[in-house]
PAPAZA-745225 format. One line per 2 residues: number of its first residue (from 1); for each residue x, y, z of N, C-alpha, C, O, CB. Coordinates in pm, whole numbers, plus 50000, padded with zeros to 5 digits. Glycine has a CB too. Layout:
<atoms>
NUM	X/Y/Z/X/Y/Z/X/Y/Z/X/Y/Z/X/Y/Z ~ ... $
</atoms>
This chain:
<atoms>
1	33827/75832/84117/33847/75957/84179/33794/76073/84088/33805/76071/83966/33995/75974/84210 ~ 33744/76161/84148/33682/76286/84066/33794/76368/84030/33899/76369/84094/33574/76378/84151 $
3	33772/76440/83921/33866/76543/83878/33792/76673/83839/33669/76676/83848/33950/76492/83759 ~ 33858/76772/83799/33795/76894/83768/33685/76884/83650/33583/76953/83646/33905/76992/83732 $
5	33718/76795/83563/33624/76762/83438/33482/76726/83493/33379/76763/83437/33684/76631/83345 ~ 33485/76654/83600/33352/76607/83656/33271/76730/83712/33152/76746/83687/33376/76497/83775 $
7	33340/76809/83784/33269/76926/83843/33228/77014/83730/33121/77073/83741/33358/77006/83945 ~ 33303/77029/83617/33263/77109/83511/33142/77048/83435/33058/77120/83383/33380/77130/83420 $
9	33136/76917/83431/33012/76855/83369/32885/76872/83447/32776/76891/83394/33032/76706/83350 ~ 32905/76865/83586/32795/76889/83671/32741/77041/83656/32621/77065/83645/32839/76856/83816 $
11	32831/77129/83657/32800/77273/83638/32734/77296/83508/32638/77373/83502/32924/77358/83645 ~ 32780/77235/83405/32715/77243/83272/32578/77199/83274/32487/77263/83222/32787/77165/83172 $
13	32561/77080/83340/32420/77015/83342/32328/77109/83420/32216/77136/83375/32419/76864/83413 ~ 32369/77157/83533/32286/77246/83617/32251/77373/83539/32135/77413/83539/32362/77284/83750 $
15	32349/77437/83473/32337/77556/83406/32213/77549/83299/32145/77647/83269/32475/77587/83339 ~ 32196/77432/83253/32097/77415/83155/31945/77438/83203/31849/77459/83127/32115/77281/83102 $
17	31942/77429/83337/31803/77442/83399/31777/77563/83477/31694/77565/83569/31775/77330/83487 ~ 31851/77668/83439/31834/77800/83508/31681/77840/83483/31629/77832/83372/31943/77916/83447 $
19	31619/77881/83588/31468/77920/83580/31376/77826/83591/31258/77861/83582/31433/77978/83467 ~ 31408/77696/83613/31308/77586/83619/31297/77553/83766/31384/77574/83851/31351/77456/83531 $
21	31175/77497/83785/31136/77449/83929/31226/77329/83957/31256/77249/83869/30973/77405/83943 ~ 31270/77318/84091/31355/77207/84129/31315/77170/84279/31283/77249/84368/31513/77247/84113 $
23	31325/77039/84284/31311/76985/84433/31447/76965/84480/31522/76894/84414/31228/76844/84448 ~ 31487/77022/84590/31620/77011/84656/31611/76932/84774/31528/76959/84860/31676/77143/84692 $
25	31701/76821/84786/31715/76723/84891/31858/76747/84949/31956/76722/84879/31693/76571/84836 ~ 31871/76791/85064/32006/76812/85124/32020/76741/85248/31929/76739/85331/32036/76955/85149 $
27	32141/76677/85267/32174/76598/85383/32233/76695/85475/32337/76754/85443/32270/76478/85353 ~ 32169/76719/85599/32210/76812/85693/32287/76755/85816/32319/76825/85912/32095/76883/85736 $
29	32312/76623/85804/32388/76551/85912/32314/76486/86013/32198/76522/86031/32472/76636/85977 ~ 32365/76393/86086/32290/76342/86196/32142/76297/86157/32045/76329/86226/32287/76449/86305 $
31	32132/76227/86051/32005/76179/85992/31896/76280/85981/31779/76251/86007/31955/76067/86068 ~ 31937/76403/85943/31855/76513/85913/31855/76533/85767/31963/76546/85709/31898/76635/85984 $
33	31745/76537/85702/31738/76567/85557/31633/76679/85527/31519/76674/85571/31700/76436/85478 ~ 31677/76776/85454/31592/76898/85422/31546/76863/85278/31626/76825/85192/31677/77050/85431 $
35	31405/76878/85255/31357/76875/85122/31279/76994/85102/31188/77020/85181/31278/76754/85094 ~ 31306/77071/85004/31250/77196/84972/31223/77206/84821/31289/77139/84741/31342/77306/85019 $
37	31127/77288/84783/31098/77313/84648/31132/77467/84612/31113/77556/84695/30946/77277/84622 ~ 31181/77489/84496/31215/77624/84459/31250/77631/84302/31215/77545/84221/31337/77673/84548 $
39	31320/77740/84276/31358/77771/84141/31505/77782/84130/31564/77856/84209/31292/77897/84095 ~ 31572/77718/84041/31720/77736/84015/31744/77881/83961/31716/77909/83844/31775/77625/83907 $
41	31793/77970/84044/31798/78111/84011/31923/78137/83925/31910/78203/83822/31798/78199/84142 ~ 32031/78094/83958/32160/78126/83893/32263/78020/83922/32253/77939/84013/32212/78261/83940 $
43	32369/78027/83830/32481/77948/83857/32610/78027/83841/32622/78109/83750/32479/77830/83769 ~ 32701/78004/83924/32829/78077/83916/32945/77980/83907/32919/77860/83916/32847/78168/84039 $
45	33068/78019/83889/33183/77928/83869/33196/77820/83983/33234/77706/83958/33313/78012/83862 ~ 33160/77864/84114/33174/77757/84213/33055/77721/84290/33056/77625/84367/33273/77791/84305 $
47	32946/77800/84269/32817/77761/84345/32700/77782/84256/32709/77846/84151/32796/77845/84478 ~ 32591/77728/84298/32462/77758/84239/32360/77795/84337/32365/77747/84450/32413/77647/84162 $
49	32261/77884/84299/32179/77935/84390/32025/77900/84360/31978/77915/84247/32206/78080/84395 ~ 31949/77851/84467/31811/77815/84453/31729/77904/84531/31755/77919/84651/31786/77677/84490 $
51	31624/77969/84474/31532/78051/84548/31423/77963/84603/31353/77893/84529/31475/78162/84461 ~ 31407/77967/84739/31297/77885/84803/31183/77966/84846/31202/78065/84916/31347/77808/84923 $
53	31067/77929/84809/30949/77995/84861/30926/77937/85003/30902/77818/85018/30823/77972/84765 ~ 30933/78022/85102/30921/77988/85244/30787/78011/85301/30696/78051/85229/31016/78063/85322 $
55	30771/77989/85421/30649/78006/85488/30625/78173/85502/30715/78257/85505/30656/77924/85636 ~ 30490/78198/85507/30458/78341/85539/30506/78431/85424/30548/78544/85449/30526/78387/85676 $
57	30502/78382/85291/30533/78460/85178/30678/78520/85188/30705/78626/85133/30428/78569/85162 ~ 30761/78453/85255/30907/78488/85259/30987/78411/85153/30967/78291/85134/30965/78457/85398 $
59	31075/78480/85086/31166/78416/84990/31304/78401/85060/31347/78484/85140/31179/78501/84854 ~ 31371/78288/85024/31494/78263/85081/31588/78200/84956/31541/78132/84865/31475/78161/85213 $
61	31716/78235/84970/31797/78173/84874/31910/78091/84943/31971/78132/85041/31853/78277/84780 ~ 31931/77973/84882/32024/77880/84935/32128/77855/84831/32098/77835/84713/31956/77752/84977 $
63	32257/77857/84876/32370/77834/84788/32438/77700/84808/32465/77670/84925/32468/77942/84807 ~ 32467/77624/84722/32548/77498/84730/32664/77503/84629/32662/77576/84529/32457/77370/84702 $
65	32768/77421/84662/32877/77411/84557/32841/77280/84476/32761/77194/84514/33034/77403/84625 ~ 32908/77281/84367/32892/77159/84275/32954/77032/84335/32917/76920/84301/32960/77185/84134 $
67	33052/77056/84427/33106/76932/84501/33007/76870/84592/33013/76751/84622/33229/76967/84584 ~ 32908/76959/84641/32799/76895/84720/32715/76791/84642/32671/76690/84696/32705/77002/84774 $
69	32692/76823/84505/32617/76744/84427/32711/76618/84387/32657/76509/84367/32564/76827/84305 ~ 32842/76631/84377/32939/76529/84343/32937/76425/84452/32939/76304/84427/33081/76588/84324 $
71	32934/76477/84578/32950/76394/84703/32809/76341/84748/32800/76270/84848/33018/76483/84823 ~ 32704/76373/84678/32571/76333/84706/32514/76381/84837/32425/76317/84895/32565/76193/84702 $
73	32570/76506/84889/32515/76571/84999/32391/76652/84943/32300/76676/85022/32624/76661/85071 ~ 32383/76689/84833/32263/76765/84773/32227/76681/84646/32311/76632/84571/32301/76930/84733 $
75	32089/76669/84632/32031/76609/84512/31937/76694/84463/31857/76747/84539/31971/76479/84532 ~ 31937/76720/84316/31849/76802/84262/31753/76730/84171/31798/76644/84095/31917/76904/84198 $
77	31634/76756/84171/31537/76680/84082/31443/76790/84016/31367/76861/84083/31446/76565/84171 ~ 31455/76796/83884/31383/76903/83809/31254/76852/83776/31246/76746/83713/31455/76949/83682 $
79	31135/76924/83817/31007/76878/83812/30949/76851/83678/30886/76746/83668/30929/76965/83878 ~ 30959/76925/83573/30893/76893/83461/30932/76761/83399/30843/76699/83342/30909/76996/83372 $
81	31044/76715/83402/31083/76587/83346/31121/76496/83457/31156/76382/83426/31197/76601/83248 ~ 31117/76534/83590/31154/76447/83693/31290/76383/83674/31313/76264/83699/31053/76346/83704 $
83	31385/76478/83626/31517/76434/83599/31599/76480/83714/31585/76589/83768/31571/76486/83464 ~ 31690/76385/83750/31778/76408/83869/31918/76438/83820/31957/76384/83717/31780/76282/83966 $
85	31996/76520/83887/32130/76561/83858/32215/76491/83960/32203/76516/84080/32148/76716/83861 ~ 32303/76403/83913/32394/76324/84010/32532/76315/83936/32544/76330/83814/32333/76167/84047 $
87	32624/76292/84015/32761/76267/83956/32756/76128/83897/32695/76037/83953/32881/76278/84066 ~ 32825/76110/83776/32839/75994/83712/32947/75904/83768/32970/75794/83716/32860/76021/83580 $
</atoms>
């Protein structure tokens, strides 16, 4: 069973990658999976923000909670090292 320390560890791991390119894979339900590339913009106590470069030169920001990473709803892969953040 997960506890608060696990979420803190995930937050600390993600915080180390602020400003780096990331591939975001999110489960949207009913066999729908969204895969986008962007930059990890910022982290906050409960959420993190990824800035996505969209179509037609539009920028979009997507927020997810650390519990989404813990439950494998969201998977982050950082491009330079191809390192994936997952719950242990």
